[in-house]
N, C-alpha and C positions, 0 to 999 in steps of 0.2 A: 519435590519435586509441584510446581504449582500446575492449577491444572489453567492451558493455553486454552484461552478463547473463541470462538464461535468455527464454526468448516471451511473450511474455503479450495470450499471443489465448484464452485460457483470459479473461481477465477482460469482454470485450462477450460474451461469453454469456449471462455476471452484470448487466452495465452497461447501458443499454437506451442507443440513444446517443451512446455513448462518441466515436466516433469525432469527433463532432461537441464533446463535452463538454471530448478533450484537449487542446484545443488553446491553452486556460489558463493549462496548465501548462506548455507548448513552454516550452524554455531551450536556448539556441544551448551546444551539449555538448563546445565542441573543449576546453577546459580538462580534460576526466574521464580522470584517468589510472587506474592500475591500481590504486594507492594508494585512490586515494577508493572505487573498486568496492571496494575491498576492508571501505574501514569503514561505506561503505550496505550491506551486507548485517553484516555482524556491527552493525549497528545495527538494519536491520528484525530478524534471527534474538530481538537485545531487546523490540522492540516487540509482534510477532509472540508472542511468551508477554504481555507485559503485557491484550495484545486478550486473545488464553486468555481470560487468570488474570483480567481484567475482566468477559467475559463469564461466568464459571463461579460466582461471584461477584453474578453482576446489580451493579456496579462500572458506575453509567455515564459516572462523570466520569473513572475508570480507561481507557474504552475510547476517553473522545471526546478524551485528551488521546494517547494513543499513538494513533488516527489522524489526529489534526491533526497530531503528527509526520511520520507517513506521507507526505502529503499535502502536508506540502512539498520532502521529500523526494526523489519520484518525481520529476518536472518535472528539479530539478539534478544529476538522474542521469543522461539522457536517453529516463525511464520512465513517461511524463504517467499512459499509463494505472495506473499504482501511484498517481497523485497523486489521480488520478479515484477510485479505491481507500476509499483514504483520505476523500474527501471522504461516498463512502455510508458506512462505517462512522462516520463522527464525525456525521453526520443521525441517523444509523440512535436512539445512545445519545443528545442534545439532544430529539430525539422521542422517547425513549421505547420505543421499539420494537427494541430488540435479536435478537430474535427475528429480524426479518428479517434480521442481521446475522450471520446463522451459517454458512449457504453463502458468505458476501463472505470471513470472516477464513479460515477451511476450504477456503478454496482458497486466499489467500492459503499460512494453513502449509502446505498440498502444493506452489507453487510454492516457498517455499524449500527448501524437499528438492534442490528439480532444477536447486539452486542452487551446488550442494558446493562 
């Protein structure tokens, strides 16, 4: 089994009831290998950039779509916390509350830097 990247404890500080909410995104991770983790990180970097650009341009659809993709990726790689984060950001875009997503988007960007 591959080594899942990063410490996601920071997500709990940003999202209420994370522990209960992440169960819907838990996927059996026995098939995760180093190559899949590498692709995950590359895609997460790209999507984080889209989140930041969408936030800067107040483009709800760009933020929503990037967050939706992140939501689907986290559980698959063994990081359901990241899926919940994606869901939260997606909901802020759907509800026209992008300002509420700022700490989530910033937290994700900072976390990605630690993945090296």
